[in-house]
C-alpha positions in Angstrom: 61.8 87.2 79.3 63.8 89.9 81.0 67.4 89.6 79.6 69.8 90.5 83.0 71.8 93.1 82.2 75.7 92.9 82.4 78.6 95.2 82.5 82.6 95.3 81.8 84.1 95.1 85.2 87.4 96.1 83.1 86.3 99.5 82.8 85.6 100.0 86.5 89.3 99.3 87.7 92.7 101.6 87.2 95.5 100.2 85.1 97.5 99.1 88.0 94.0 96.8 88.8 93.9 95.0 85.9 97.4 94.1 85.7 97.4 92.5 88.8 94.7 90.5 87.9 96.3 89.5 84.6 99.4 88.6 86.8 97.5 87.0 89.2 95.4 84.3 86.7 99.2 83.9 85.0 100.7 82.4 87.9 97.3 80.8 89.5 98.1 78.7 85.8 101.7 78.5 86.5 101.6 77.6 89.8 98.8 74.6 88.5 101.1 73.3 85.9 104.5 73.8 87.4 103.6 73.3 91.0 106.1 74.7 93.6 109.4 74.4 91.7 112.3 76.9 90.8 111.0 77.0 87.2 107.6 78.0 88.3 108.9 81.0 90.5 111.3 82.3 87.6 108.2 82.3 85.1 106.3 83.9 88.0 109.1 86.5 88.4 108.7 87.3 85.0 105.0 88.0 84.8 105.8 90.4 87.9 108.8 92.3 85.1 105.8 92.2 82.4 103.1 93.1 84.4 104.2 95.9 87.6 100.8 95.9 88.8 101.3 92.4 89.5 103.2 93.0 92.6 102.2 95.8 95.2 106.0 97.9 96.2 106.5 100.4 98.6 109.0 103.3 97.9 111.9 103.5 100.7 114.7 105.4 101.3 117.8 103.4 101.8 121.1 105.7 103.2 124.2 104.7 103.9 123.7 104.8 107.2 121.1 101.9 107.0 123.3 99.9 104.6 125.8 100.1 107.3 123.9 99.3 110.3 122.8 96.4 108.0 126.4 95.5 107.4 126.9 95.5 111.4 123.9 93.5 112.3 124.8 90.7 110.0 121.9 91.1 107.6 121.4 89.0 104.7 119.2 91.7 102.6 121.6 91.6 99.5 121.2 94.0 96.2 119.8 97.1 98.0 122.0 100.2 97.4 121.7 104.4 98.4 118.7 105.9 97.0 115.2 105.0 96.8 113.9 101.8 96.2 111.0 100.2 95.1 110.6 96.8 97.7 108.1 94.3 98.5 105.7 95.7 101.2 107.2 93.4 104.1 110.7 93.9 103.2 110.3 98.0 103.4 108.3 98.0 106.3 110.7 96.1 108.0 113.7 98.0 106.8 112.1 101.4 108.5 111.3 99.7 111.7 115.0 98.5 111.8 116.1 102.0 110.7 114.0 103.9 113.7 115.1 101.1 116.1 118.7 101.0 115.5 118.8 105.3 115.8 117.1 104.9 119.3 119.4 102.2 120.5 122.7 104.0 119.0 122.1 106.4 122.4 123.9 104.0 124.0 127.5 103.2 124.4 129.0 102.9 120.2 129.3 99.1 119.5 127.8 97.1 116.8 125.3 95.6 119.7 122.7 98.3 119.2 122.2 96.9 115.8 122.2 93.7 116.2 119.5 94.3 118.8 117.7 96.8 116.5 117.7 93.3 114.2 116.7 90.6 116.7 113.7 92.9 117.6 112.6 93.5 113.9 112.5 89.9 113.1 110.2 89.6 116.0 108.0 91.8 114.6 108.5 90.2 111.2 107.6 86.8 112.5 104.1 88.3 114.0 103.5 89.8 110.9 103.8 86.6 109.5 101.6 84.9 111.6 98.9 87.8 111.6 98.8 87.5 108.2 98.6 83.4 107.9 96.1 83.6 110.2 93.8 86.9 109.6 95.5 87.9 106.2 97.8 91.6 105.6 94.9 94.0 106.9 94.4 95.2 110.1 92.8 92.9 112.8 91.0 93.5 116.3 92.4 93.4 119.7 91.6 90.0 120.6 92.9 88.5 117.6 96.1 90.7 117.9 96.8 89.2 121.3 96.2 86.1 120.4 98.6 86.8 117.5 101.3 88.2 119.9 101.3 84.9 122.1 101.6 82.5 119.8 104.7 84.9 118.4 105.9 84.7 121.7 105.2 80.9 121.9 107.2 80.5 118.1 110.5 82.8 120.1 110.5 80.0 123.0 110.3 77.2 120.6 113.2 78.6 118.1 115.4 79.4 121.5 115.0 75.7 122.4 116.0 74.6 119.0 113.6 73.2 117.2 113.1 73.9 114.0 109.4 72.9 112.6 107.2 75.5 113.6 103.2 75.6 113.9 102.4 79.6 112.2 99.0 78.3 113.1 96.0 76.7 110.5 94.7 79.8 108.7 91.5 81.0 110.4 90.1 82.5 107.1 90.7 82.5 103.3 93.3 84.9 103.4 94.1 84.2 99.7 90.7 85.3 98.8 90.3 88.7 101.8 94.1 89.7 99.8 92.4 89.9 96.5 89.3 91.2 97.5 91.3 94.3 98.7 93.3 94.5 96.4 90.1 94.3 93.9 88.1 96.9 95.9 91.4 99.2 95.9 91.7 99.5 92.6 88.1 100.1 91.9 87.3 103.3 90.3 83.6 102.8 90.9 82.3 100.4 93.3 82.3 97.3 92.0 79.3 94.7 92.5 79.3 91.5 94.4 78.4 90.3 91.5 81.0 92.0 89.0 83.5 91.0 91.9 82.8 87.6 92.0 82.7 87.4 87.9 86.5 88.8 88.9 87.1 86.1 91.0 86.1 83.5 88.4 88.4 85.1 85.6 91.6 84.7 87.9 91.1 81.2 89.2 89.5 81.8 92.4 86.3 79.8 92.8 83.7 81.2 94.9 80.1 79.0 95.2 78.0 82.2 94.5 77.2 85.6 95.0 75.4 85.6 98.2 78.2 83.3 99.6 80.7 86.3 98.3 78.5 89.2 99.8 78.3 87.2 103.5 82.5 86.5 103.2 82.9 89.7 102.1 80.5 91.2 104.8 82.2 89.3 107.6 86.3 89.9 107.1 84.6 93.9 107.2 83.5 93.4 110.2 86.2 92.0 111.2 88.4 94.4 109.8 90.2 92.7 107.1 88.4 94.6 104.7 
């Protein structure tokens, strides 16, 4: 009987990818044990500290001018300082958009209104990204899906202006968690991983996928939608 050849998928990933997977696996176990509690969040933060590759970061240059603009706009950001900082990607993108928008609006008469307007506009962009991520994942999407996300964002803004506090961000059209983990795996691979190996990795970190063929079809569909 011919034995099935096995490979060590760890040798096909870079160090950051291995740290991401180990951190994800431990974080999954913590959530299973402690659910969504402050203790769980504290433990997960410790995992991120010990395994830097567990969380993606974005390098952002914080200038004194940006700090002043944020202060004028009544920003809730805390812990920022001048210089280069490693921030979560969403926070980094938020600050970059806010800074660029404010610079344009500061061509208007002086005052704090430009900063406030820029901050409000950036919040709308942030809400759009939240709607998009929940429903389609964090990767690029097609035109029709983007229009749906824009329409949903505008409806949510209307609800906020009417004083509603319970917002329906969408039901999640795809398994965004699976898409994001597969994207991270593919990003950090040193050599192309086979579908079987990706399935082994997903099982290792605690994500259940029925079989290799199901994963192959899922990845193909996600790639066709532009999510991978």
